[in-house]
A tleap script that builds the chain and sets N, CA, C and O, in Angstrom:
source leaprc.protein.ff14SB
mol = sequence {
  NMET ASP SER VAL ARG PRO GLU LEU ALA TRP
  ALA ILE GLU ALA ALA GLN ASN LYS LYS ALA
  ALA VAL VAL THR LEU LEU ASN LEU GLU GLY
  LEU GLY ALA PHE THR ASP CYS PHE LEU VAL
  CYS THR GLY PHE SER THR ARG GLN VAL GLN
  ALA ILE SER GLU GLU ILE GLU GLN GLN LEU
  ALA ARG ARG GLY VAL ARG LEU ALA HIE ARG
  GLU GLY TYR ASP SER ALA GLU TRP VAL LEU
  LEU ASP TYR GLY GLY PHE ILE VAL HIE ILE
  PHE THR GLU ARG ALA ARG ALA PHE TYR ASP
  LEU GLU ARG LEU TRP ARG ALA ALA ARG ARG
  VAL ASN VAL PRO ASP ALA GLY ALA GLY ALA
  ILE ALA SER GLY ALA ALA GLU CSER
}
set mol.1.N position { 13.127 45.109 198.343 }
set mol.1.CA position { 12.939 44.367 199.604 }
set mol.1.C position { 11.503 43.830 199.636 }
set mol.1.O position { 10.541 44.583 199.483 }
set mol.2.N position { 11.379 42.504 199.839 }
set mol.2.CA position { 10.066 41.964 199.987 }
set mol.2.C position { 9.434 42.303 201.312 }
set mol.2.O position { 8.236 42.575 201.398 }
set mol.3.N position { 10.247 42.284 202.338 }
set mol.3.CA position { 9.810 42.689 203.643 }
set mol.3.C position { 10.843 43.529 204.346 }
set mol.3.O position { 12.048 43.379 204.146 }
set mol.4.N position { 10.346 44.401 205.161 }
set mol.4.CA position { 11.198 45.301 205.863 }
set mol.4.C position { 11.462 44.747 207.269 }
set mol.4.O position { 10.531 44.304 207.942 }
set mol.5.N position { 12.711 44.767 207.709 }
set mol.5.CA position { 13.042 44.321 209.061 }
set mol.5.C position { 12.252 45.156 210.085 }
set mol.5.O position { 11.956 46.326 209.839 }
set mol.6.N position { 11.922 44.559 211.210 }
set mol.6.CA position { 11.133 45.296 212.207 }
set mol.6.C position { 11.709 46.629 212.606 }
set mol.6.O position { 11.007 47.638 212.683 }
set mol.7.N position { 13.057 46.614 212.871 }
set mol.7.CA position { 13.669 47.850 213.294 }
set mol.7.C position { 13.541 48.990 212.262 }
set mol.7.O position { 13.410 50.158 212.628 }
set mol.8.N position { 13.582 48.633 210.987 }
set mol.8.CA position { 13.430 49.601 209.949 }
set mol.8.C position { 11.984 50.129 209.891 }
set mol.8.O position { 11.732 51.319 209.704 }
set mol.9.N position { 11.029 49.155 210.064 }
set mol.9.CA position { 9.627 49.563 210.061 }
set mol.9.C position { 9.373 50.491 211.260 }
set mol.9.O position { 8.597 51.435 211.108 }
set mol.10.N position { 9.975 50.286 212.438 }
set mol.10.CA position { 9.851 51.119 213.599 }
set mol.10.C position { 10.408 52.504 213.292 }
set mol.10.O position { 9.776 53.512 213.609 }
set mol.11.N position { 11.578 52.559 212.682 }
set mol.11.CA position { 12.226 53.837 212.350 }
set mol.11.C position { 11.339 54.598 211.306 }
set mol.11.O position { 11.202 55.818 211.407 }
set mol.12.N position { 10.767 53.924 210.357 }
set mol.12.CA position { 9.911 54.589 209.360 }
set mol.12.C position { 8.661 55.131 210.085 }
set mol.12.O position { 8.253 56.270 209.852 }
set mol.13.N position { 8.072 54.328 210.943 }
set mol.13.CA position { 6.859 54.803 211.660 }
set mol.13.C position { 7.263 56.034 212.528 }
set mol.13.O position { 6.519 57.015 212.533 }
set mol.14.N position { 8.321 56.023 213.203 }
set mol.14.CA position { 8.797 57.131 213.998 }
set mol.14.C position { 8.978 58.404 213.172 }
set mol.14.O position { 8.546 59.494 213.549 }
set mol.15.N position { 9.626 58.216 212.048 }
set mol.15.CA position { 9.855 59.378 211.161 }
set mol.15.C position { 8.523 59.930 210.669 }
set mol.15.O position { 8.336 61.146 210.629 }
set mol.16.N position { 7.613 59.070 210.300 }
set mol.16.CA position { 6.282 59.483 209.896 }
set mol.16.C position { 5.509 60.159 210.961 }
set mol.16.O position { 4.735 61.075 210.685 }
set mol.17.N position { 5.703 59.715 212.236 }
set mol.17.CA position { 5.044 60.384 213.363 }
set mol.17.C position { 5.391 61.867 213.442 }
set mol.17.O position { 4.599 62.676 213.926 }
set mol.18.N position { 6.585 62.213 212.959 }
set mol.18.CA position { 7.082 63.614 213.005 }
set mol.18.C position { 6.975 64.259 211.636 }
set mol.18.O position { 7.622 65.273 211.375 }
set mol.19.N position { 6.164 63.681 210.760 }
set mol.19.CA position { 5.893 64.221 209.411 }
set mol.19.C position { 7.091 64.310 208.525 }
set mol.19.O position { 7.203 65.262 207.752 }
set mol.20.N position { 7.994 63.365 208.597 }
set mol.20.CA position { 9.107 63.295 207.670 }
set mol.20.C position { 8.558 63.144 206.248 }
set mol.20.O position { 7.533 62.506 206.009 }
set mol.21.N position { 9.280 63.752 205.336 }
set mol.21.CA position { 8.836 63.698 203.864 }
set mol.21.C position { 9.788 62.837 203.074 }
set mol.21.O position { 10.929 62.609 203.475 }
set mol.22.N position { 9.304 62.366 201.955 }
set mol.22.CA position { 10.078 61.656 200.997 }
set mol.22.C position { 10.964 60.529 201.685 }
set mol.22.O position { 12.189 60.497 201.565 }
set mol.23.N position { 10.272 59.663 202.373 }
set mol.23.CA position { 10.941 58.566 203.139 }
set mol.23.C position { 11.296 57.503 202.094 }
set mol.23.O position { 10.443 57.008 201.358 }
set mol.24.N position { 12.613 57.170 202.062 }
set mol.24.CA position { 13.090 56.195 201.099 }
set mol.24.C position { 14.056 55.233 201.748 }
set mol.24.O position { 14.888 55.637 202.560 }
set mol.25.N position { 13.950 53.923 201.389 }
set mol.25.CA position { 14.900 52.981 201.811 }
set mol.25.C position { 15.783 52.652 200.613 }
set mol.25.O position { 15.291 52.468 199.499 }
set mol.26.N position { 17.101 52.579 200.852 }
set mol.26.CA position { 18.087 52.129 199.836 }
set mol.26.C position { 18.670 50.846 200.343 }
set mol.26.O position { 19.366 50.819 201.358 }
set mol.27.N position { 18.379 49.757 199.617 }
set mol.27.CA position { 18.959 48.448 199.999 }
set mol.27.C position { 20.378 48.354 199.360 }
set mol.27.O position { 20.536 48.324 198.140 }
set mol.28.N position { 21.362 48.311 200.227 }
set mol.28.CA position { 22.781 48.341 199.788 }
set mol.28.C position { 23.372 46.900 199.807 }
set mol.28.O position { 24.567 46.739 199.556 }
set mol.29.N position { 22.611 45.918 200.080 }
set mol.29.CA position { 23.123 44.566 200.180 }
set mol.29.C position { 23.690 44.162 198.864 }
set mol.29.O position { 23.060 44.392 197.832 }
set mol.30.N position { 24.867 43.561 198.850 }
set mol.30.CA position { 25.547 43.084 197.618 }
set mol.30.C position { 26.333 44.198 196.902 }
set mol.30.O position { 26.905 43.950 195.840 }
set mol.31.N position { 26.371 45.412 197.459 }
set mol.31.CA position { 27.062 46.508 196.840 }
set mol.31.C position { 28.408 46.823 197.483 }
set mol.31.O position { 29.055 47.808 197.127 }
set mol.32.N position { 28.832 45.981 198.435 }
set mol.32.CA position { 30.066 46.233 199.088 }
set mol.32.C position { 30.028 47.401 200.083 }
set mol.32.O position { 31.065 47.949 200.457 }
set mol.33.N position { 28.850 47.756 200.486 }
set mol.33.CA position { 28.681 48.919 201.429 }
set mol.33.C position { 29.001 48.459 202.833 }
set mol.33.O position { 29.090 47.266 203.123 }
set mol.34.N position { 29.168 49.426 203.677 }
set mol.34.CA position { 29.473 49.230 205.084 }
set mol.34.C position { 28.263 48.948 205.936 }
set mol.34.O position { 28.409 48.677 207.128 }
set mol.35.N position { 27.092 49.000 205.381 }
set mol.35.CA position { 25.865 48.735 206.056 }
set mol.35.C position { 24.840 48.058 205.041 }
set mol.35.O position { 25.075 48.059 203.832 }
set mol.36.N position { 23.765 47.515 205.547 }
set mol.36.CA position { 22.791 46.856 204.639 }
set mol.36.C position { 21.846 47.804 203.986 }
set mol.36.O position { 21.396 47.559 202.867 }
set mol.37.N position { 21.528 48.888 204.654 }
set mol.37.CA position { 20.415 49.736 204.196 }
set mol.37.C position { 20.601 51.182 204.724 }
set mol.37.O position { 21.115 51.432 205.814 }
set mol.38.N position { 20.157 52.068 203.893 }
set mol.38.CA position { 19.989 53.474 204.321 }
set mol.38.C position { 18.490 53.801 204.329 }
set mol.38.O position { 17.744 53.452 203.413 }
set mol.39.N position { 18.083 54.490 205.409 }
set mol.39.CA position { 16.759 55.056 205.489 }
set mol.39.C position { 16.988 56.569 205.328 }
set mol.39.O position { 17.707 57.176 206.122 }
set mol.40.N position { 16.398 57.149 204.340 }
set mol.40.CA position { 16.619 58.571 204.012 }
set mol.40.C position { 15.290 59.289 204.079 }
set mol.40.O position { 14.293 58.828 203.525 }
set mol.41.N position { 15.281 60.458 204.785 }
set mol.41.CA position { 14.091 61.225 204.852 }
set mol.41.C position { 14.416 62.699 204.991 }
set mol.41.O position { 15.558 63.092 205.227 }
set mol.42.N position { 13.339 63.527 204.833 }
set mol.42.CA position { 13.498 64.989 204.797 }
set mol.42.C position { 12.670 65.644 205.910 }
set mol.42.O position { 11.530 65.247 206.151 }
set mol.43.N position { 13.244 66.646 206.589 }
set mol.43.CA position { 12.507 67.507 207.448 }
set mol.43.C position { 12.568 68.935 206.845 }
set mol.43.O position { 13.516 69.263 206.131 }
set mol.44.N position { 11.599 69.738 207.123 }
set mol.44.CA position { 11.483 71.068 206.471 }
set mol.44.C position { 12.079 72.156 207.316 }
set mol.44.O position { 11.992 73.317 206.915 }
set mol.45.N position { 12.682 71.879 208.461 }
set mol.45.CA position { 13.405 72.837 209.271 }
set mol.45.C position { 14.408 72.059 210.107 }
set mol.45.O position { 14.276 70.849 210.291 }
set mol.46.N position { 15.409 72.769 210.608 }
set mol.46.CA position { 16.369 72.070 211.503 }
set mol.46.C position { 15.664 71.558 212.722 }
set mol.46.O position { 16.024 70.484 213.204 }
set mol.47.N position { 14.707 72.231 213.245 }
set mol.47.CA position { 13.974 71.737 214.413 }
set mol.47.C position { 13.248 70.480 214.111 }
set mol.47.O position { 13.220 69.575 214.945 }
set mol.48.N position { 12.625 70.370 212.898 }
set mol.48.CA position { 11.936 69.207 212.511 }
set mol.48.C position { 12.890 68.053 212.311 }
set mol.48.O position { 12.578 66.921 212.681 }
set mol.49.N position { 14.032 68.313 211.739 }
set mol.49.CA position { 15.090 67.257 211.563 }
set mol.49.C position { 15.479 66.728 212.964 }
set mol.49.O position { 15.596 65.515 213.142 }
set mol.50.N position { 15.675 67.590 213.930 }
set mol.50.CA position { 15.970 67.160 215.292 }
set mol.50.C position { 14.830 66.326 215.879 }
set mol.50.O position { 15.079 65.295 216.504 }
set mol.51.N position { 13.581 66.763 215.683 }
set mol.51.CA position { 12.462 66.029 216.228 }
set mol.51.C position { 12.344 64.659 215.604 }
set mol.51.O position { 12.028 63.707 216.317 }
set mol.52.N position { 12.569 64.511 214.369 }
set mol.52.CA position { 12.519 63.195 213.663 }
set mol.52.C position { 13.643 62.329 214.260 }
set mol.52.O position { 13.419 61.158 214.568 }
set mol.53.N position { 14.819 62.884 214.420 }
set mol.53.CA position { 15.895 62.117 215.030 }
set mol.53.C position { 15.600 61.660 216.423 }
set mol.53.O position { 15.850 60.505 216.767 }
set mol.54.N position { 15.061 62.564 217.252 }
set mol.54.CA position { 14.668 62.179 218.589 }
set mol.54.C position { 13.634 61.071 218.620 }
set mol.54.O position { 13.753 60.123 219.395 }
set mol.55.N position { 12.653 61.187 217.807 }
set mol.55.CA position { 11.549 60.191 217.761 }
set mol.55.C position { 12.068 58.832 217.343 }
set mol.55.O position { 11.705 57.831 217.961 }
set mol.56.N position { 12.912 58.755 216.310 }
set mol.56.CA position { 13.455 57.515 215.916 }
set mol.56.C position { 14.311 56.886 217.023 }
set mol.56.O position { 14.198 55.694 217.309 }
set mol.57.N position { 15.174 57.714 217.642 }
set mol.57.CA position { 16.041 57.231 218.695 }
set mol.57.C position { 15.197 56.682 219.863 }
set mol.57.O position { 15.513 55.626 220.411 }
set mol.58.N position { 14.145 57.385 220.233 }
set mol.58.CA position { 13.314 57.008 221.393 }
set mol.58.C position { 12.561 55.699 221.063 }
set mol.58.O position { 12.521 54.772 221.872 }
set mol.59.N position { 11.965 55.651 219.852 }
set mol.59.CA position { 11.131 54.484 219.510 }
set mol.59.C position { 12.036 53.173 219.439 }
set mol.59.O position { 11.650 52.101 219.904 }
set mol.60.N position { 13.258 53.346 218.827 }
set mol.60.CA position { 14.084 52.161 218.733 }
set mol.60.C position { 14.679 51.777 220.074 }
set mol.60.O position { 14.810 50.593 220.382 }
set mol.61.N position { 15.037 52.764 220.868 }
set mol.61.CA position { 15.624 52.458 222.217 }
set mol.61.C position { 14.583 51.714 223.049 }
set mol.61.O position { 14.906 50.762 223.760 }
set mol.62.N position { 13.339 52.158 222.954 }
set mol.62.CA position { 12.250 51.489 223.716 }
set mol.62.C position { 12.120 50.021 223.371 }
set mol.62.O position { 11.658 49.219 224.182 }
set mol.63.N position { 12.535 49.671 222.152 }
set mol.63.CA position { 12.416 48.287 221.693 }
set mol.63.C position { 13.776 47.549 221.788 }
set mol.63.O position { 13.919 46.416 221.329 }
set mol.64.N position { 14.750 48.223 222.388 }
set mol.64.CA position { 16.045 47.555 222.603 }
set mol.64.C position { 17.008 47.623 221.435 }
set mol.64.O position { 17.989 46.881 221.392 }
set mol.65.N position { 16.743 48.484 220.512 }
set mol.65.CA position { 17.668 48.645 219.383 }
set mol.65.C position { 18.655 49.806 219.763 }
set mol.65.O position { 18.247 50.944 219.994 }
set mol.66.N position { 19.942 49.458 219.810 }
set mol.66.CA position { 20.895 50.372 220.285 }
set mol.66.C position { 21.536 51.227 219.164 }
set mol.66.O position { 21.967 50.723 218.127 }
set mol.67.N position { 21.571 52.512 219.428 }
set mol.67.CA position { 22.253 53.466 218.569 }
set mol.67.C position { 23.790 53.313 218.687 }
set mol.67.O position { 24.323 53.409 219.793 }
set mol.68.N position { 24.472 53.090 217.623 }
set mol.68.CA position { 25.926 52.991 217.712 }
set mol.68.C position { 26.580 54.366 217.677 }
set mol.68.O position { 27.551 54.607 218.395 }
set mol.69.N position { 26.059 55.274 216.847 }
set mol.69.CA position { 26.705 56.582 216.696 }
set mol.69.C position { 25.670 57.568 216.124 }
set mol.69.O position { 24.807 57.204 215.325 }
set mol.70.N position { 25.793 58.815 216.564 }
set mol.70.CA position { 24.965 59.913 215.997 }
set mol.70.C position { 25.853 61.056 215.610 }
set mol.70.O position { 26.764 61.411 216.359 }
set mol.71.N position { 25.613 61.655 214.440 }
set mol.71.CA position { 26.284 62.861 214.016 }
set mol.71.C position { 25.340 63.899 213.499 }
set mol.71.O position { 24.281 63.567 212.967 }
set mol.72.N position { 25.706 65.177 213.645 }
set mol.72.CA position { 24.988 66.272 212.957 }
set mol.72.C position { 23.765 66.838 213.773 }
set mol.72.O position { 23.066 67.728 213.290 }
set mol.73.N position { 23.526 66.323 214.977 }
set mol.73.CA position { 22.309 66.724 215.638 }
set mol.73.C position { 22.295 68.230 215.930 }
set mol.73.O position { 21.263 68.873 215.740 }
set mol.74.N position { 23.386 68.792 216.375 }
set mol.74.CA position { 23.446 70.220 216.734 }
set mol.74.C position { 23.146 71.119 215.580 }
set mol.74.O position { 22.323 72.027 215.697 }
set mol.75.N position { 23.815 70.884 214.428 }
set mol.75.CA position { 23.535 71.751 213.269 }
set mol.75.C position { 22.272 71.377 212.558 }
set mol.75.O position { 21.623 72.230 211.953 }
set mol.76.N position { 21.904 70.108 212.619 }
set mol.76.CA position { 20.675 69.565 212.105 }
set mol.76.C position { 20.337 69.852 210.670 }
set mol.76.O position { 19.156 69.906 210.329 }
set mol.77.N position { 21.303 70.037 209.821 }
set mol.77.CA position { 21.124 70.065 208.361 }
set mol.77.C position { 21.075 68.600 207.854 }
set mol.77.O position { 20.334 68.278 206.926 }
set mol.78.N position { 21.877 67.736 208.484 }
set mol.78.CA position { 21.979 66.308 208.142 }
set mol.78.C position { 22.260 65.592 209.432 }
set mol.78.O position { 23.348 65.717 209.994 }
set mol.79.N position { 21.274 64.830 209.919 }
set mol.79.CA position { 21.536 63.993 211.091 }
set mol.79.C position { 21.731 62.552 210.623 }
set mol.79.O position { 20.932 62.029 209.847 }
set mol.80.N position { 22.789 61.926 211.098 }
set mol.80.CA position { 23.084 60.557 210.795 }
set mol.80.C position { 22.896 59.675 212.035 }
set mol.80.O position { 23.523 59.954 213.056 }
set mol.81.N position { 22.102 58.673 212.000 }
set mol.81.CA position { 21.950 57.729 213.076 }
set mol.81.C position { 22.407 56.350 212.632 }
set mol.81.O position { 21.767 55.726 211.786 }
set mol.82.N position { 23.492 55.876 213.189 }
set mol.82.CA position { 24.124 54.606 212.804 }
set mol.82.C position { 23.644 53.505 213.741 }
set mol.82.O position { 23.915 53.508 214.941 }
set mol.83.N position { 22.935 52.583 213.153 }
set mol.83.CA position { 22.446 51.361 213.949 }
set mol.83.C position { 23.187 50.104 213.532 }
set mol.83.O position { 22.754 48.987 213.815 }
set mol.84.N position { 24.311 50.302 212.855 }
set mol.84.CA position { 25.124 49.119 212.424 }
set mol.84.C position { 24.543 48.512 211.159 }
set mol.84.O position { 25.076 48.737 210.073 }
set mol.85.N position { 23.462 47.747 211.273 }
set mol.85.CA position { 22.929 47.062 210.085 }
set mol.85.C position { 22.147 48.051 209.163 }
set mol.85.O position { 21.829 47.709 208.024 }
set mol.86.N position { 21.862 49.201 209.636 }
set mol.86.CA position { 21.257 50.265 208.829 }
set mol.86.C position { 21.595 51.598 209.348 }
set mol.86.O position { 21.880 51.758 210.535 }
set mol.87.N position { 21.570 52.588 208.470 }
set mol.87.CA position { 21.891 54.020 208.836 }
set mol.87.C position { 20.727 54.875 208.422 }
set mol.87.O position { 20.234 54.776 207.298 }
set mol.88.N position { 20.293 55.709 209.322 }
set mol.88.CA position { 19.237 56.729 209.076 }
set mol.88.C position { 19.882 58.049 208.718 }
set mol.88.O position { 20.756 58.550 209.426 }
set mol.89.N position { 19.443 58.591 207.629 }
set mol.89.CA position { 19.907 59.928 207.183 }
set mol.89.C position { 18.720 60.861 207.202 }
set mol.89.O position { 17.759 60.635 206.466 }
set mol.90.N position { 18.747 61.896 208.013 }
set mol.90.CA position { 17.602 62.882 208.098 }
set mol.90.C position { 18.183 64.187 207.628 }
set mol.90.O position { 19.098 64.735 208.242 }
set mol.91.N position { 17.644 64.684 206.530 }
set mol.91.CA position { 18.150 65.870 205.846 }
set mol.91.C position { 17.162 67.019 205.845 }
set mol.91.O position { 15.957 66.770 205.876 }
set mol.92.N position { 17.613 68.274 205.811 }
set mol.92.CA position { 16.813 69.340 205.384 }
set mol.92.C position { 16.710 69.206 203.812 }
set mol.92.O position { 17.502 68.505 203.183 }
set mol.93.N position { 15.715 69.901 203.231 }
set mol.93.CA position { 15.567 69.793 201.807 }
set mol.93.C position { 16.888 70.177 201.056 }
set mol.93.O position { 17.347 69.467 200.161 }
set mol.94.N position { 17.448 71.297 201.457 }
set mol.94.CA position { 18.673 71.760 200.819 }
set mol.94.C position { 19.848 70.760 200.899 }
set mol.94.O position { 20.541 70.531 199.907 }
set mol.95.N position { 20.058 70.182 202.065 }
set mol.95.CA position { 21.124 69.236 202.289 }
set mol.95.C position { 20.877 67.937 201.452 }
set mol.95.O position { 21.772 67.380 200.818 }
set mol.96.N position { 19.603 67.515 201.507 }
set mol.96.CA position { 19.330 66.262 200.735 }
set mol.96.C position { 19.586 66.457 199.210 }
set mol.96.O position { 20.143 65.577 198.553 }
set mol.97.N position { 19.173 67.615 198.672 }
set mol.97.CA position { 19.471 67.838 197.291 }
set mol.97.C position { 20.957 67.927 196.989 }
set mol.97.O position { 21.429 67.435 195.964 }
set mol.98.N position { 21.694 68.572 197.911 }
set mol.98.CA position { 23.127 68.745 197.736 }
set mol.98.C position { 23.893 67.384 197.779 }
set mol.98.O position { 24.709 67.106 196.901 }
set mol.99.N position { 23.622 66.559 198.795 }
set mol.99.CA position { 24.361 65.327 198.973 }
set mol.99.C position { 23.803 64.221 198.046 }
set mol.99.O position { 24.573 63.353 197.636 }
set mol.100.N position { 22.539 64.216 197.709 }
set mol.100.CA position { 21.915 63.347 196.734 }
set mol.100.C position { 22.361 61.915 196.931 }
set mol.100.O position { 22.989 61.343 196.040 }
set mol.101.N position { 22.059 61.326 198.058 }
set mol.101.CA position { 22.496 59.939 198.280 }
set mol.101.C position { 21.844 58.954 197.310 }
set mol.101.O position { 22.430 57.935 196.944 }
set mol.102.N position { 20.623 59.282 196.905 }
set mol.102.CA position { 19.915 58.419 195.982 }
set mol.102.C position { 20.646 58.267 194.630 }
set mol.102.O position { 20.631 57.202 194.013 }
set mol.103.N position { 21.286 59.370 194.195 }
set mol.103.CA position { 22.103 59.390 192.984 }
set mol.103.C position { 23.420 58.639 193.252 }
set mol.103.O position { 23.822 57.775 192.472 }
set mol.104.N position { 24.077 58.981 194.359 }
set mol.104.CA position { 25.328 58.377 194.732 }
set mol.104.C position { 25.240 56.870 194.855 }
set mol.104.O position { 26.151 56.152 194.443 }
set mol.105.N position { 24.125 56.381 195.431 }
set mol.105.CA position { 23.909 54.940 195.555 }
set mol.105.C position { 22.857 54.476 194.612 }
set mol.105.O position { 21.991 53.694 195.004 }
set mol.106.N position { 22.886 54.924 193.373 }
set mol.106.CA position { 21.853 54.627 192.402 }
set mol.106.C position { 21.752 53.117 192.110 }
set mol.106.O position { 20.705 52.643 191.669 }
set mol.107.N position { 22.801 52.388 192.345 }
set mol.107.CA position { 22.810 50.911 192.102 }
set mol.107.C position { 21.979 50.176 193.135 }
set mol.107.O position { 21.626 49.010 192.955 }
set mol.108.N position { 21.668 50.875 194.227 }
set mol.108.CA position { 20.933 50.216 195.308 }
set mol.108.C position { 19.433 50.042 194.874 }
set mol.108.O position { 18.883 50.850 194.126 }
set mol.109.N position { 18.832 48.975 195.374 }
set mol.109.CA position { 17.417 48.832 195.146 }
set mol.109.C position { 16.695 49.858 196.061 }
set mol.109.O position { 17.009 49.982 197.245 }
set mol.110.N position { 15.774 50.545 195.504 }
set mol.110.CA position { 15.125 51.649 196.143 }
set mol.110.C position { 13.716 51.278 196.513 }
set mol.110.O position { 12.992 50.705 195.699 }
set mol.111.N position { 13.314 51.589 197.714 }
set mol.111.CA position { 11.928 51.459 198.206 }
set mol.111.C position { 11.389 52.762 198.620 }
set mol.111.O position { 11.830 53.340 199.614 }
set mol.112.N position { 10.450 53.241 197.891 }
set mol.112.CA position { 9.757 54.558 198.242 }
set mol.112.C position { 8.676 54.209 199.227 }
set mol.112.O position { 7.866 53.318 198.975 }
set mol.113.N position { 8.651 54.903 200.350 }
set mol.113.CA position { 7.694 54.668 201.403 }
set mol.113.C position { 6.590 55.703 201.261 }
set mol.113.O position { 6.852 56.905 201.241 }
set mol.114.N position { 5.327 55.217 201.160 }
set mol.114.CA position { 4.258 56.153 201.021 }
set mol.114.C position { 4.088 56.970 202.311 }
set mol.114.O position { 4.504 56.527 203.381 }
set mol.115.N position { 3.483 58.148 202.213 }
set mol.115.CA position { 3.188 58.945 203.400 }
set mol.115.C position { 2.357 58.096 204.421 }
set mol.115.O position { 1.662 57.148 204.053 }
set mol.116.N position { 2.466 58.478 205.671 }
set mol.116.CA position { 1.739 57.749 206.751 }
set mol.116.C position { 0.287 57.683 206.337 }
set mol.116.O position { -0.264 58.686 205.882 }
set mol.117.N position { -0.354 56.528 206.480 }
set mol.117.CA position { -1.745 56.377 206.168 }
set mol.117.C position { -2.024 56.046 204.753 }
set mol.117.O position { -3.175 55.817 204.384 }
set mol.118.N position { -0.957 56.010 203.905 }
set mol.118.CA position { -1.131 55.812 202.432 }
set mol.118.C position { -1.086 54.380 202.112 }
set mol.118.O position { -1.282 54.040 200.945 }
set mol.119.N position { -0.841 53.472 203.052 }
set mol.119.CA position { -0.878 52.041 202.746 }
set mol.119.C position { 0.499 51.404 202.981 }
set mol.119.O position { 1.359 51.968 203.657 }
set mol.120.N position { 0.674 50.233 202.409 }
set mol.120.CA position { 1.902 49.479 202.590 }
set mol.120.C position { 3.038 50.127 201.831 }
set mol.120.O position { 2.851 51.004 200.987 }
set mol.121.N position { 4.229 49.654 202.170 }
set mol.121.CA position { 5.462 50.143 201.504 }
set mol.121.C position { 5.371 49.701 200.039 }
set mol.121.O position { 5.032 48.559 199.728 }
set mol.122.N position { 5.692 50.669 199.141 }
set mol.122.CA position { 5.702 50.414 197.679 }
set mol.122.C position { 7.136 50.202 197.250 }
set mol.122.O position { 8.008 51.013 197.562 }
set mol.123.N position { 7.381 49.147 196.557 }
set mol.123.CA position { 8.674 48.855 196.067 }
set mol.123.C position { 8.825 49.381 194.657 }
set mol.123.O position { 7.918 49.313 193.829 }
set mol.124.N position { 10.086 49.940 194.410 }
set mol.124.CA position { 10.380 50.397 193.057 }
set mol.124.C position { 11.855 50.198 192.744 }
set mol.124.O position { 12.679 50.040 193.645 }
set mol.125.N position { 12.172 50.206 191.476 }
set mol.125.CA position { 13.483 50.034 191.012 }
set mol.125.C position { 14.306 51.278 191.265 }
set mol.125.O position { 13.746 52.362 191.428 }
set mol.126.N position { 15.570 51.155 191.300 }
set mol.126.CA position { 16.484 52.240 191.457 }
set mol.126.C position { 16.343 53.147 190.257 }
set mol.126.O position { 16.268 52.675 189.123 }
set mol.127.N position { 16.304 54.500 190.508 }
set mol.127.CA position { 16.226 55.454 189.411 }
set mol.127.C position { 17.564 55.689 188.795 }
set mol.127.O position { 18.571 55.644 189.501 }
set mol.128.N position { 17.627 55.925 187.579 }
set mol.128.CA position { 18.875 56.171 186.837 }
set mol.128.C position { 19.234 57.638 186.951 }
set mol.128.O position { 20.248 58.070 186.402 }
savepdb mol mol.pdb
quit
């Protein structure tokens, strides 16, 4: 992705505000997927996963971006936030390793997001 849509940039910033780790965008355009993009990130506890989810929801709602559907908040091993054009996946470390969306969607163009304060978004090729 040469540029990130504003709503994705807001979601990334919100996740980083709550110290989300390994923030990654998977561009699914042209792959026959049901959405354009996945934003994937990790929290180190179920409470942190919930906090990341809450922050993303609040920041996007403040800007008029409507959440279509949320799943997994109560158990908080994997919270899914569906915004239609993109889906946010917030995992615990264990759940992220188990479901391995990056491998499942390895044909997607991958954008690794540096930690907050590390500079602009760095683009990279999908890993094999």
